[in-house]
N, C-alpha and C positions, 0 to 999 in steps of 0.2 A: 346628373353629366356633371363632371370640372373641368373648364377650357382648360389648356396648358398653357402658362406663361409665355409671351414671347419673347424670346432672345434677341435682345440687338444686334441688327444687322453693323458691322464694324464699317466704319468712315474714316477715308483716308483723303490728305489732300494731296493733289502730285502737282509741280510745275516743271511743262515741258518747254526746251527750245528746240525749236526743228527751219531748218529752211524749207523756205516756200516753194511749193512743187507742186503740180497737176494730183492731184488723189492723194499727197499726205497725210491730211486731215483724216481721210476718210480711212487708209491702212491704219493711223493711229486709234482711231475708234473701235477697229473691226479687232486690233490685238487686245483691247480694252475686254470689249464682250467675247471673245474665243478664249480669254483668261480667266471669263466668271466675276467679270462686273460689273458693274449697273454706273452710269455715268448719271447722277441725284445735278448736276451743276457742272458749267465748262463756262468761259469765259477767254476770250482771245484777243492779243493786240496784234497790231504788224508793225513792222518799222523796219522798211526796204523790204528783204528779202526773206526778212526772220519773223516768225510766226511764235510768239509765247503763249502760252496756253495752261490756263491753270484750271485744273478738274477736282472736283469733290466727286470722290468713287462710292460705292456702295458692295460691300462682295467679304466672305467670309474664309477667300484664299490670304495665299500669305502674298502681301502688296511687295517683296523684294522680288518674288518670283515674276510679277507684272513690272515691275521696276528695269527687272534685268531683259525682259524680254522686249522693251519701249527702248532700252538703249540700243539694241541690235538692228533698231530704222537707219536706212542709210541717211534720211533724213534728219535724222532726229539729232541733236548735238550735247544735250543733258537734259536729266531725268531728276529732279528734287523732291524728295519729301519731306512735305512742309508738317504735317499734321497726321497725330495718327491717335483718332480717338477712344480706340481700345486700349493703349497706354495710358491716354490720358487719364480714362475710367479707374485703370488698376490703379493708378497712384494716388484717386482723389479720398 
């Protein structure tokens, strides 16, 4: 029996800035999950009523679609793709 080689799951890092509001963080996590991504790491800082969130995500779907969906949340002011591990591995 020959084991199948494991394909690497693409990893992405997104920075999100959003207004602090009840359940805002839960909505963000729900959109990430529903769009087929897994949160591998999350860090968050607050500054007044603003949340700055760094997300490291794993998923094989297009990250641009997730970015677009997150930007539609009324509490989100910006979403920036910081790194794309798949793109880095193609250029290496």
